[in-house]
Structures are given as C-alpha cells and as structure tokens.
N, C-alpha and C positions, 0 to 999 in steps of 0.2 A: 665548354669553351675550349678550343684547341690551343696548343702551345703557341702556334703561329699567330692566332688572333690575339692572344694575351700579349705577345711582344708588340704587335702593332698598336693595340689599344692603350697600353700603359705608357709607352714612350715613343711611339711610332717607329723610330729606327733604333731603339734600344741603346742609344748612346748614353752611357752612364746611368741607365735607369736602375732603380732599386726595385726590381720586380717583386721580390718577396715582401717588401714593406707595404706595397699597395694591394697585393692580391691575396694575402694570407691572413687578414685580420679575423676572418671567421673560421679559421682552422684549416686543416689540410684540404686542398682541392684536388680531386681526381679528374683529370681532363680527358676528353676524347681526343685521341691522337690519330693523325693520318697514318694508315697502315704502311709499313715499310717492308719490302720483300727481303726477307732474310738478312737483317743487319748483321754485320760481322761481329762475332763474339769478342769481348774485351780480353786481351792477353797481357797479363802483368800490370805494372803500374801505369796509369794513364797520365801523360803530361798535357800541358795546355795546348800544344799543337795537335795532338790526337783529339782533344776535345773540340777544337775548331774544325778539324777535318770531319768528324762525325756530325757536328751540328750543321755544317754546310751540306755535306753529301746527302743527309737523310731528311732535310727540311726545305731545301730551296724550291723544289717543285711545288710544294704546298704553299710556300710563302708568296711566290710570284703572283698567282691569281689574286690573293688578298691585297697585295701591294697595288696591283693594277686597279682593283675596285676603289681603293682609297684615293688614287691620284689622277686617274683619267677624268677628263672634263665631264661634268654632269650639271646640266642647267638647273636641276632641282636642288642641288647641294652647294651652298656658298662655302668656299674653302676657308673663309675667315673664321667660320665656326670651328673648323678643325684646329686652326692655329690657336684659337682661344682655349680649346680643350687641352691641347698639348701644354700650353703655358700654365694650366691649372694643375697639371700632374707633378706634384712635388716629390722629389726623391728624398731619401734620408739625409743626403748631404746638404750642407748649408750653402754651398755656392750656387746662387741663382742662375749663373751662366749655363748650368747643365740644361735648364728648361729652354733657354734660348737656342742652344745647339739643336735640341729636338725640333723646335719650331722652324728654324732655318732649314733643317733637313727636309721637313715636309714641304716647305715653300719651294725649295730648289728642285726637288724631285717632281713636284706638281708642275712647275714651270717647264722643266726639260721634257717631260712626257707629253705635255700639251702643245709646246711650241714646235715640235718636230712633226713633219708630215711623212716621215720614213718609219714604217712599222718595224722594219728590221732593227733600226736604231733603238726604238722604244723597247723592243723585246730584249735586246742585248743590254740596254741600260738598266732595265728593271731587274734582270737576272744578276747583273753586277752588284746593284744596290742590295738585293736580297741576300746575296752571298756575304757581302760585307757586314750587313746587319747581323746575320747569324754567327759570323766569326766573333763580332764584338760581344754578342750575347753569351757565346761559349766562354770567352775570357772571364766575364763577370761571374757566370754560373760556376765555372771551375774553381775560382778563388773562394766563392761563397761556400760551396760544398766542401772544399778542403778545410776551411775553418770550422764548418759545422761538424764534420766527422771527428775532429779533435776535441771540440768543446762538448759535444753530446755526452761523451764518456765521463768527462769531468763533472758535468751537471748531474748525471745519473748518480755518481758517488756522493755528491753533496746532498741531493734529495734523499737518498737512502739513509744517510747519516742523520739528517734532521728529522726524517720520518720516524726513526727509532726513538728519538727523544720525545716526539709527540705521542708515540704509542705508549711510552713509559708513563707520561703524564696522564694519558687517557686511562691506563690501567690503575693508576693511583686514584683517579677520580671515581672509578668503578668500586674500588675497595672502600674508600672513605665517604663517598657520596658527594663530596665537595672538594674544590681546590682552593687554596689560599689565593688572595688577590694577586700576589706576586707570581705564583705558578700559572694562574689564569692568563695574566699578561704575557708571561713567557711563552705559553702554549700558542696564544694568538699571534705573537711575533714570529714564532717558528712557522706557523701555517701561512702567514703572509709571504715569508721568504720562499717557502716551498711552492706557493702559487706562482710567484714571479719566476722562479727557476723553471717550473713546468711550462709556463707561457713562452719563455725564451727557448726551451728545448723544442716546443712545437714549431716555432718559427724556423729554427735551424733544420729540423726534419723536413720542413717544406722546401728549404733551399736544396737539400739533397734530392728531393722528389723532382723539383724543377730541372735540376741538372740531368737526372736520369731520363726525363722525358725529352729534353732537348738533344742529348747525346745518344738517345735510343739505347740505353744500357739497362738490361734486365737481369744481369748477373747478381746473384745474392751477395757476393763479396765484391766490393768496389774499393780499389786502392788508387788514390790520386797522388800524382807526383807534386811535391811541394817546393822544389828548388826554384831559384830565381827565374823570372820570365825572360832572361837574357835581354835582347833589345827591347822587349816589352817594358823593361824597367827603366831604361836610360834614354835621355834626350841629350845628344852630344852638344856640348857647350858651344861648338863652332857653328851650330845651326840657329839662325834667328828667324823671326816671323817672316821677314821678307823672302827668305829662301823658300819657305813653304808657299807664299803667294805666287812666286814666279813658277815654281814647279806645278802648281795647280793649273796655271794658264797653259803650260806646255803639255800637260798630261791628262787633264780631266776630260771626260767624254762630252760634258756639257758645252765646252768651247768649240767642239766640232760642228755645233749647230750653225756656226757662221757660214758654213757651206750652203745653207738653205736661205741665207739672208742676203739682201742686195748690198748692205754695207758691212764691212769687216773691220776689225780692230786688232792692232798689235797690243802687246802687254802694256807698254807705256801709255797708250791712248786710253786703255781701260782704267789704269790707275788715275789718270787725270780726270776722267769722268767721275770716278768714285770720290775724288777730292772735291769736285765741283758740286756734286749732289749732296755730299755729306762732309761739311767743312771740318768736322771733328777729326776726320782721317788725317788731314794734313797736319793738324795740331799734334796728333799722336806721333806721326812720323818724325816731327821735329824733336819732340821731347822723350820719345822712347815708349815702348810698351811695358808698362810697369804693373805687374800683377799684385804688388803690395800697396798700390795707390787706390783707396776706396773711391775717390772721385773718378778715376779712369774706369774702374770696373762698373760703377753705376752708369756712367755715360755709355760704355760699351753695351751694357745690358739694354738700355733704352733704345739705342740705335738698332740693335738686333731685333727688338720687338717691332719697331717701326718698319724695318726692312721686310720682315716676314709678312706683315699685313699688306704692305705696299706692293710687294712682289705678287702675291696671290691675287690682289685686286687688279693689277695690270693684266695678268693672264686671264682672269675672269672676264674683264672687259674685252680682251682680244677674242675670246670664245663667243661673246654675245654680239660683237660688231657685225652688222650686215653689209656695210659699205666696204668694198674691197680695198680702197685706198686707206681707209681708217684702220682696217685689219692689218695692213702692211706696216703702218706706222706704229700701232700698238704692239705688234710682234717685235719690231726692232727695239722699242722702248722696254719691253719686258725682258728681252735678252740683256740689255744694258743693266737693268736692275738685278737680274739674276747674277750677272758677273760681279757686281758690287757685293751681293749677298754671299757669293762663294768666297770672296776675299775676307769678309767679316767672319764667316764660318771658320776659316783657317786661323784668323786672329783670336777668336774665342777659344778654339781647341788648344792653341799654343799657350794661352794664358791659363786655361784649366790645368794643364800639366804643370806649369810654373806654380800656380796657386796650390796645387795638391801637395807640393813639397813643403810649402809654408804651413798648411793645415796639418800635414802629417807630423811635422816637427813639434807643433803645438800639442797635438793629442798625445804624442809619445811622452812629452814632459808631464802631462797630467797623469798618464799611466804610471810613470816612474814615481811621482809624488804619492799616488794612492797606494802603490805597492809598499812604500816606506811606512805609511800609516798603518797598513794591514800587518806588516811585519812587527811593528811596535806593539800593536794590539795582541798579537799572538804570543808575545813574550811576557805579557802581563800575568802576574802571579795570581792565581785563583780569581779570575774575573767573575763578576756577578752576572745574573741572567740578562739584565739590560745591556751590559757591555757585550755579552755574547751575541745578542740580536743585532746590536750596532755593527759588530764585526762582520756578521753575515750580510748585512745590508751593504757594507762596503765591498764585500766580495762580489755581490750581485752587480754593484756599480762598476766594478773593475771588469767584469765580463762584458757589460754593455760598452764600455770604452774600448776594450779589445776588439769587439765586433765592429765598432765604428772605424777603428784603425785598419782592420782587415778590409773593410769596404772601401776605404780611401785608397788603399794600395790597388785594389781591383779596379776602381774607377780611374785611377791614374794610368794603369796599364791599358785600359780600354781607350782613354782619351789619347794616349800616345799612339796606339795603333790606328785610331780614327784619324789622327792628324796626318798619318801617312796615306790613309785612304783619301782624305780631303785634298792631299797634295797630288792625287791622281794615280797612286800605285794600287793595282788590283791584280793579285795573283790567281784569281779564281776564273779559270776558263772552263767551258763545258767539257773539254777533254780531260782536264784535271779532275773534275768532280766525278767522272766516270771510273776513275782508277780505284785501287784498293786503298784502304785507310792508311796503311803504313806509307804508301807512295805519296798520298796527298799530304800527310804530316811531314814527310821529308821535304817535299817541294815547298811547303810553307816556311819551314826553317830556312831553306836556301833563299827563297824569294824575299822574305822579310829582311834577311841580312843584306841581300842585294839592294833593296830599297834604301837602306841606310847608307851603304857605300856609295850609291849613285848620288844621293843627296849631298853627302860630304864632298864628293868629287866636284859637284857643281857649285858648292858654296864659294863665295868670293874670298880672296885673300884678305887679311886684316887691312883696313883702310889707312892710307897715309893721309896727311893733311890735305884738304881739298879747298878749292875756292868757294867761298860762300859770300852772300851779300851782307853788307852792313845793314843794320836795322833802324837807322835813324828815320828812314822814310816810313817806317811802320806806324809812326804816330800821326801821319797825315790822314785826313778825313777819308780819302778814297784809296787807301793803300791796297785793299784786296782787289778792287776793280782794276786798278792800274796794273797789279801783278798779273791778273788774268789776261789783260790786253797786251802784256809784254812791256809795260812801262812802269816806272822810269828805268833808267840804266844806272843804278848806283855803283859807286866805286866798290871794288872788291879787295879783300885782303886774305892772306893765307892764314887760316886758323884751324884748329882741330875741329873735326866734325862734332865731337861731343860737347864743345863749348858753345855751339850755336844756340842763341837764346830766342830766336824768332822775334815776335812782336810783343814780348812780355816785359820789356823794361818798365820800371815804375815811373810814374809821373812825379816830377820834382818841381817845386815852384808854386807860389800863390796863384799865378795866373791860371793854372789848371783847375783850381777850386772854383773859379768863376764860370767854367764851362757849364752849359745848361743841358747838353744832350750827351747821353752815354750810348754808344753804339756797341751792341753785344754780338753782332755777327752779320755776315753778308752772304746771301744764298742764291742759288739758281732756281730753287723751288720754294714757293711760299710755305708749303707744308713743312719744310725743314725748319723754317723760322718758327712756326708754331710749335713744332716738336722740341726745338732747342729751348724755347721759353718755358715749357712745362718742366723740362729737366732742370733748368737753371733755378726756377722757383723752389724746387725741392732741395737742391744743393745749397742754395743761398736764401734763407728765409727773409733776409733784408730786402729782397727784390719784390716780395709779395705786396708791398704797399704801392708799387708802381702799376700803371696801366700801360702796357706796351703798345707801340705803333710799328706797323710793318710798312716801310716806305718802298715804293716801287721806282726803279730807275732803269734806263736803257743803257747798257754797256756793251759795246761791240755788236750792236744790232740785236742783242738778246736781253730779256728782262733780268734784273737783279733785284733781290729783295733784302732790305736792311732792317734788322731788328733793333729798335731804339726805344729808350725811355727818356722822359724829359723832367727836369726839375727847374722851374723858372729862377729860383734863387741860387742855383749852382749847388756847391757842396757835395759833388759826386766823386771827388778825387779819391777819398779814402776807400770808398766801396769799390771803385774801379781798380785801385791798386791791390785790393784784397783778391779780386778775380785774377789779376795778372800774376800775383804770387802763386796762385793755383794753376797757372798755365792755361787760363781761360780767356778767350778773346774779349777785349774791352777797349774802346776808343772814346776819348773825350773830344767833343767839338762844340 
C-alpha cells in the first residue's frame, strides 16, 4: 500500500488523523512508494516548513489521481458508505469532532467535484486539496517523528537496564535450577515491562518510517527541528468563529461554483439559510461557541454527521436525476447544503483548537502528578522487588502520557493550519511546487504569516452595545414562525450583546404547569425535526417516555415543521425549564 493510499484510507484528508495508531498494529509496514526523480538531499536540521514543502512537492502528483478516484461520481458506489467508513476511523484522541471533520471533508470535496461542469476547476480544486492534505500530514508526521527520535533512545536505555536484571535472574536460575517465588515474580514483572517498552519503541519507529516516506528522506542521519511552530501554535484571541466563516465565503474555491448556478447568494443569505435548515445554528450564535460545554459539542457532532450524509445524498440524487429541471433544482439545493457544511466545518475546526487547549492542560496536570509519584518512588530507601516493578510500570505510563501530550500538540497545530485552509487560504500554487525545497519552505513561512495578518486585519473591532430585541415575545406559540416572517416588531433597548438571552427565560407561575403541549423546535425540513428528537432523547433521558409529533404548518407560503410532545395532565414546566437552562429551545402552549 502506498503512503498516499494510506493517507486517504485512514482519515481521507488526514485532518488530525493518527496514522500510526491505525496502521501499525501488526508491526512496521514497508510501503511501495511512488518513485520520485532525484529528491533533494536533506541539509542540516529539518523544520516543520521544510517537512511540509517536501511532503507537498514529492507526493501531490501521486495523490491527485487517488483523490479523484475517491470523489468523482460513480453510479456503482454510494458515497454514504464512505462517510460511514470515515466516521468509524477512530484516532487516538478522545475528541469525536476529529471524525466529523474528516467526514465533512469528504462530503464537501465530493460535492464540489461533482457539482462543477468545469474540468479546469475540478483539476485546480483537487490539486489544492491534495496539497493541503499533504501539508497537514507533514505537520503531524514531523511532530510524531520528533517525539519518537527523542524517546527511542530513552526506551533503549530502559530496556537494556531491565534486560540486564532479567539476565542476572536467568543466570541464577541456571546455577540453582530454580528461582524463589519472589524472584520468579520479579523476573516476570520485568519481562512484562520490557515487552511494553519494546512495543512502544516499535510504534515510535513506525512514526519515523512514515515521516521518511512522506518527506522522501533517505539520509541515514535525520535531525528534526523542535522549536515552536510559530503561528502553527497560536490562535490570536481577536479571531472568533465568525471571522473564519466570513473568510471562507470570501476565499474558498467552492463558493465560486455560484458562477455555474442560476441563483446566487451573498454571505448573509447563506447564513440565513443555514439557520433555517439547522435551527441549532441560531441558538449557538446567541449563546456563543463554547468548547467546554458538552451539550454544545454533542449537538455539533450530531449536526455534522447529519450534514455529511445529507450533502452526499443530495449530490448523489443530482447525479442520478434524468429530468433536466430536477437536476437543476437538486444542484442548487446541493450547493446550499455544501455552503452550510463549510460553515460547520469551520465551526468544528475552531472548537477543536479551543478544546485542544483544555485537553492539553488536563494531560499536563496528569503528567506533573505522575512525575511527582515517580520522584517519590525513586527516593525510597532500598525498595523491594514489587516496588521496583511498580515504579517501572509508572514510568511506562508516563511515556504513554507524554506521547499523548505530544500528539495533542501535533493535532492542535494541524487543526489550526486546517482552520486557515478552511477559511480559504491556500499558498500552494503549481509554480510554487515546482521550486526548490528551500524556496517552497520560505514561501510557506511568509504565506502562513500573511494569512494570519490578513485575518486580523479583517477582524471587526470590539463591539459596542447594540440594539437587540426584548424577548418577552419568545414565549408566544409562534415566535419562530413570526420571526422568520419578520413579525412582530418588538420594542428594542440598548444592551450589551453578551447579555442577550434569546428565548431561554424560565417559565414562572402555576399557569405554565397546566400547559399540555411542549414545543421543542420549529424547522424548515422535517428531517431536521427527526434529527433533533434523536439528539434530545440522548441528552435528556426524561424525554424518552414521550412519543413526539411533528406538526406541519404553512408559514409565508412555505412548510414549517414543529416538534412537539403532549401530556394531557400538564406538568411540563419543570422539564421545559431544565431545557431552557441548558439553552435548548422549549415552548409551553
């Protein structure tokens, strides 16, 4: 299997994929690589930019055909199966949003490649995506190989030391013919530790092999630069999710497909469509994108899964439609769905970066605590054999934690660079890739810094108090439908944007406990009501005793679907208030 096929099969676009964890369980794999004509020899220490330059320059031509095979329409291959496979590929990281990023990546590229009738666009687009993929892979591989090189030497020393102890015990057994039960237990404990260390060393060696294959490095001596990744490490606090949304609309190639469509949209129109199709979007805009909130992360994960499947379905239907009028309509709908998916993709990447900071802080605390325990154990006077083995097990656990921490830093750097790619920045031109490695590396440093400066320059100034609507009207039965139609016209007052509470005020008064209908949402698509119900049942087990009803109504000449549950005797106020406290839509009527 080639390196390119491995990247595509493990995580499709390699965003935050743990290649080593999935591919090297059976030992070192030696892959067949696409021949490269005279790759430049490595000179001196290799930094992450040089790694990206080598990965892109020497692999793009091989990757584009593989990418084309994956995404161009094939009547015999249902793209939903690919989405399902991608979502099954679990990385070593705990954040499930990584899987959704990969699934959205496939769905969006599948859509853009099949919705365009311009072969030049498709070719340029796939080349850009392949280059970005390889750059992200190089970031991850560079960090993993850097950690591996440092720790392999440490592990070798630990194995050699413990093996000497085992050899002494084996020699004693040969002399006496038998070991005491204590010595036998000690010997087995040491052998288990040696086995764990050897297994870890094997995985780390595989990380170095993967890096060499990706960067086309054959030199016997490889020295990797370990300094900070500069802007690959930092997300400026001035940049919010909305800045990346707007940049994506202005810069991403997918939105140029509007030139081939009869109907076109500006950014605000696309945002309105996303809110109508996915009511969770408006709720999040009101309450903020909070990577620390498990309810928000779970909701975001489920929305992304639904969007990935729904988008490839739309494109699949477009490819199969025989009627020209139906094809035009499906093409337009698929573009709208792709636009919403791109915004969600940026939202997820933004939160992956934020969440990585939280996870990294937590794992570093665990590392610091374990180091203290180990230091105390090493100070113990004349420890017994059991204590020695326990101390070694703790050192193995520390190595595992340190590897996880290193992977989190690598994944964060990848997520941050991917976020800029998702915002539409792409420094990889055909002319650039034809240059020498040092020139490509230098251009990447300049280009990535330019991306950040441009984003910061476009970021809005801190918001002053703005006019927002009072929310008394939100308790009315048809508040969402009225809002969509532009009614009513509530009084306004000047308040801080941050203090706006949307429609989540708690119900107060006995009269609300007599209400027999609890409305959980209002949607433009019935499928969204079904999706929301599945999510809500998981988040709130109390809802599982209800049988939901989806009511259909006509609002502004278009259908609207309300998700409701009924309880003839009332008594819904407490449950509804619980949902409102969690910033989840709920109306009593």
